[in-house]
N, C-alpha and C positions, 0 to 999 in steps of 0.2 A: 547668516541666520542665527538668531539668538537661541540660547539654551532654553529659554522659556517657551519659545515656539516649538522646539523639538519635544519638550516635555508635554506640551498641549496635544501635539499630534499623537504622541505615544498613548496618552490617556484616551484619546478617541479610538485608537487601535484596540485598547482593552475593552472599551464599551462595545465594539463590534463583536468581540469574543463573548461578552456577557449576553448580547442579543441572540447570538447563535445558541448559547446555553439555554436561554429562555424557551426557544422553540423546540429544541431537541429533548429537553428534560421534562416536558409536560407529561403527566401521568406516568412518570418514571417509577420503577420499583427496584428492589434490590437486584433482581435478575437483570434489569436494564443497566444498573450500575456495574455489575460484575461482567456481563457478557453481551450487552447491547441487544438482548433478546434474540441473539444470533441472527440478526437481520441486516448487518452492515454490508453495504455494497463492496465487492472485492476491490474494485478499481479505486475507490476512495481510501480504503485501508492501504493499498499499495502506494498510492501517492503520499498519503500522510506519514507513512513509515520512513520516507526519505528525511523528513524533518526530525523524526525521533532518532534516527541513526546518526545524523550529522548534527551533533550538539553544538552549542555556542563555542565550546573549546575547539572543536574541529573547525568551525567557521574562522576562528582567529589563528589557530596554530598550524593547520595543514599547509597553508601557503608559506609559512616560515620554515618548513622543513626542506624546501627546494634548495636553499643556499648551501647547505652542508651535504645533502644526500640526493640531489636531483630528484628523479622520479622513483627512488627506492620505495617510498611509501606505497606506490601503486602495486608493488609485489604483494603487499598485505591485502590490498583491495582485490586482487585476483584470487587470493586465498578466500576472501569473504564470499566471492561468487561461488566457489566450489562448496563452501559451507552451506550456502542458501539452498543448493540443490539437495544436499543431505537433509536439511530441515524440511523441504517440501515433500520429499518422497520417502523419508524414513520416520521422522518425528510427527509431522502433521497427521498422517494416517492413524498413528497410535492414539493421538489425542482425540480424534473424531470417533474412533472405534469405541473408546471408553466414555465418550460424551462428557468430557471434562470441563469444569469451570476453572478450577485451579489445576495446572498441569502437574503439580507435585502429588496429587492423589494417584497418579500413575505409579509412583514409587510405593504407595501403600498397597495397591492392588497386586503388585508384583513382588515386593520385598518386605512389606509389613509396616507397622505403625512407626517404629523408631526411624527407619530410613526415610519415611515420609516427613516426619517432623524435622529431621536434620536437613533434608533437602530444602524445605520451605524456610527453615531458620537461616541457612546460608544465603538464600536469595534475599531475605529481608535485610540481613547485615550488609551484604554487598551492594544492593541497590540503594539503601539509605546513604551509605558513604559516597557512592559514585554520584548520585543525583545531587547531593548537597555540595560536593566539591565543584561540580559543574556550575551549580547555581552561584556559588561564591565567586568563582573566577569571572563569570559574565557580569555579575553585579559590580565587581571591581572595575571592569571596562566602562560600564555605564556611568559609574560614579566619577571616574577620572575625566571622561570626555563630555559629560553632560551635566550631571547633577551637582557636582562640586561648585559649578558656576552659579547655581541657584541657591547655594547654601543649605542644601538638603543633606543631612548627615547619613552615613552608611546604614545605621540601624533603622532609620525611617524608610530608606529605600528598600531594605530587606523586608520589613513589615508590609510595605505597600505591595510589593510584588507577590508575596505569599497570600495576601488578602485577595488580590486579583485572581490568582490561580484557584483559590478556594471558591471564589464567587462563581466561576464557570465550571468547576468540576464537582462541587459539593453535592449536587442532586443527581445529575445525569450520568456521571462517571464515564464509562467506555462509550455509551451511546452519544455523549456530547463530544468527547475528545477525538473520535473518528472524524468529525466534521471540523472542529477547530484546528486539528493538526493539518488537515488538507489546506485550509486557508493560510496557515502559517508557513507551510511548505511553499506555497505560491509566492509569498513575500520573500522568503529566503532565497529562492532561485532567481526572483526578479532582482534582488540586491546583488547577487553574484554576477549576473549578466550585465547589469548596469555598470558595476565597478570595472569589469573587464573592458567594456567599450570606452569608459572614461579614461582609464589608464592607457589604453591604446592611442587615444587622441592626444594625451599628454606626451607620450613617447614620440609621436609623429612618424611612426613606421607602419607599413602595411603588415598583414599577418605573416606573410612569408619572411619578411625581414626580421620580425620578432622571433620567429622560430629559428632562423639561421643564427641570430645573435645568442639565443639560448644554447644552441649546440656549441657555438664557439666558446661560450662561458662554461661548458661542461655541466649544464643544468638539465639535460634531457636524458642522462644515463638512467637506465631502467634496472639493470641487473647488477646486484652486489655479489661478487664471486669469492670473497674471502670467508671461509667457513668459521673463522674465529670472531667475526663481527656479529653484532646483534641483528643487523639487517641483511645477513646472508640470505640469498633468494629462497633457498629451501626452508630456512627458519621462518621467513616471512609468509611464504605461500602455505606451507603446512600449518604453521601457527595461526595464520589468518583464517584458514578453514575451521580450525577447532575453536577459535574465538567466536566465530559466527555460530557454530553448532551449539556452543554453551551459552554465550551471551545473547543470542537470539532464540535458538531453539529450545533452550532449557531455562529461559528467563520469562517469568510470568508477565512482565510488562509488555514485552514484544509479542508473546504468544496470545495474550489476552485479546489483543486486537484481531489477530489472525483467526482465532477460534470464535470470534463474534460474527464471522461470515457464515452464511446459512449452510453451505455445503463444502465438503472436502475439495471438490474440483475447483470451486471458487477461491478457496484459500490458497490452493496451489497456483492458480493463475496469478493471484495477488503476489505470491512470493517470487515467482519467476519474472514477472514484470518489474517488480521492485529491484531484483538482483541485477537486471540489465541497466536500469536507469541509474543505480548507485555507481556503477562503473563509469558512466558518462559524467555524472556530477563530480565525482572525485577527480577525474581527469581535468575538468574545468578548474577546480580549486588548485591543482598543481600547476596548470598553465598560468593561472592568475599569479601564483607565487613566483614563477619565473619572470613574469612581467614586472612585478614589484621589485625584484632584485635588479633587473635591468634598469629600471627607472632610478633606483637608489644609486646604482653605479654611475649612471649618466650624469647625475647631479652631485655626486660626492657625499651622499647622505649615509649615515651609519645608524642602524637600529638593532635592538635585540630582536630575535626572530618573532616572538609573540607580539611585540609592539609595532612591528613594521606596517602591517596592514591597517590597523586603526589609525596610526599616526599619519601615514601618507594620505589616507582618505580625508582626515580632518584638516590637515594643515595645507595640502597642496591641490586638492580637487574642489570643484564647485560645492557650495553648501548643500545644494539639493541632493548631490550624490552622498554626502555625509549623512543626511537625514535618511535616505533609503538604506544606507549601510546599517544605521542604528536599528531601523525597523527589521532589517534582515537578521541582525544579531539577536534581537529579542525573539524573532520568529524561530531562530535556531535553538534558542534556550528553552522556550516554553513547551514544545512537544516532548522534550526529554524530562522535564520536571512534572508536568501535569500527568503524563503517562505513568511516571514513577510513583507519585503519591496515590494515584488511583489503583495501581497494581499492588502496592504495599498494603493499602486498605483492604483490597480484595483478599490477598494472601493471608493477612492476619485474621480477617473474619472467618474465612473458610478453613484455613489450615491450622491456625492456633486456637481459635474459639469454637471451631466445629459447627458453623452455621448449617451445613448440609446434614448434620447428624441430629440437630436439635429440633425434633418434630413439635415440641411444645412452644417454639418461637413463632409468634404471629408476625405478619409482614410489618406491623407497626413496631414491634419489639426489635426486629432486624434493622429497620430503618433508623431508629433512635440510636442503637448501639453502633451501627455503621458510621453514622455521622460523628459520634464521639471519637471513634478510632481515626477517622479522617482528620478531625481537628487535632488529635494527638500527634499524628505524623507531621502535620504542618508545624506544630510547636517544636518537634524534634528537628525538623529542617532548619527552623529559625535559629535554634540554639547551636546547632552544628556550624551554621554559617558564621555566627558570632564568634565561635571558638576558632575557626580558621582565620578569621580576620584578626583576632587577638594574637594568635601565634604568628601570622604573617610570615611564614617560613616555607620556602620552596620545598624543603625536605619533607615537611608534613604532607604536602600535596603528593609527592612521590610515594610516600609511605601509604597513603590512602589508596592510591591506584594499585600499589603492590598488594595490599590486603584484598582489594576487590578482585584482582586477578587470581589470587590463591583460593578465594572462597568458591570460585567456579570449578576448581579442580576436583574437589569431592563431588560436586554435582555431576561432572562428566563421568567420574567413576561409578556413581550410583545409577545414573541413567543407562550407561553402557552395560552394567551388570544386569540391570532389570530387563533390558531388551534381549540380550544374548544368552543369559544363563538361567536355567530353570533349577534353582537351588534355594533352599531355605537358609536364612541367616540366623545365627545365634544373636538375638536382638541386643543382649546386654553389652556386646562388644562393638556394635555399630558406632556409638559415639566416640569410642576410642580410636577407631580407624579414621573417622572423619576429622578428628583433631590432630592425630599423629601425622597424617599424610602432608598437610600444608607445612607443619613444623619441619619435617624431613626436607621438603623442597626448599624452604627458606635457608636451612643450614647448607644445603648443596649450593644454592645460589651465592651464599656468602663465602664458602671455602673452595669451591671448584676452581675459580680463577687463580687462587693461590697455589693449589696443588698442580694445576695443569700448565701453569706458566703463562696464562693470559686468556684462556677460553672463557667466554661470557655467555650465559644463558640469555636467550631472547624469548620469543613467545612459546618456545618448546617447553618452558617450565610449566605451562598449563597442561600440556599433554603428559608430562612426567608426573605431575600431581594426580591427574586422573588415573594414570597407570598404577601408581602406588596404591591409590584407593581401591582400584579394581582387584589388585592382587590381595590386598588386605581383606576385602570382602570375601574373596574365594577361600582364603585360609580360615575364615570363621563361619563357613557355610557347609551344608551337607546336601545330599541329593534330595530334591523336593518330594515331599510326601503328598502334597495336595496343592491345587491351584486356588489362590485367594479369589474370592468372588469379586466380580466387577460391578456388582450392584448392591 
């Protein structure tokens, strides 16, 4: 199958997304863009969130973790499940009670304007970096395996993809991506299942033989019992729960879709359904990883973990499977990018520019300004992708994820303080606490392994970051004199 045919089919795929956008964005308003008029079917949101949660990086990288760590990654997924329950029964009721469009306004109602601005600012920083690095990594895979053969340069690929994302999110926003994410999740799961059956056929074993061989190769181990390891099971489970609480429950992108459901009960059904399905999907990715390693061992192949899945699919499986893999990869990428750029636009308009406060803004004024902000974030995405390509340094990728992880620590501290403490903050010190806490955590992450003789922080650094923020906020607070109005 030629690269030209693959590219043609991908263009057709994009055209389907644009067609969906055309029908879902008719008569769209700013309210449609920000919250989908709170009419999104809960089951569509639940299904579409699978694609949002499992980015293109997950699609490529999770199978590669099996060789070194067996099913240790699933410990983290079990933590995710616990976190989704907290989001469903603690955070979602708060967001619906306050009738929020931006979840960071909850911080304003409970802690004041400074806490609100810093919470929204950390989200904008973290999501911008996280989304662009995912975009860069998946564009790289497409470039290497498809577009280089057509002579299309990296910069042109990046511009084309961003233009396509803009084409179907520009007008409808959340109202559109609830439907496009659903379609893209279908393609992603289809690719996963097709690849599993294709590799099983190439191995020539039945499912029982495959599992027995995985066990013999020590690739089915689930529990890591060494406390000094980053993947120690308690670090993974507890850290996974807090990752979900912060990076889903305190993330405008993920919550924007949830609160677009009409009722709290519907949003909770969405979250519970999604949390169960995500367990099964991650288990399939890990099972696929074990099959890939068995196939490589059987044939004497050696690959870097992140290169194994796409290389085997391209070089050793039927061309039709490779086409489905590329479509699945694209389908894993776009829900995480289209949702990010929509959420960033929403947060900037509501939290930074104060759309909900400006009574003198007509719907026309809001629409014009919102579109300018949307285009502005698209430009930022493009420039950052070019920067990552220019650096082409794995350490830059690690640094970006590190920064993204630390930015959610202050959010965890702010939201926890807002939920459980009825105290007034000395506003002038809030920025100091929000800056100092991640800095302290970074220094601890740097020097504790030296001081302790080998202990390494895992996902618990997020919890520590939130705890330091919480303590700092308490120290700059006093007993509440009045409750900030919710309206």
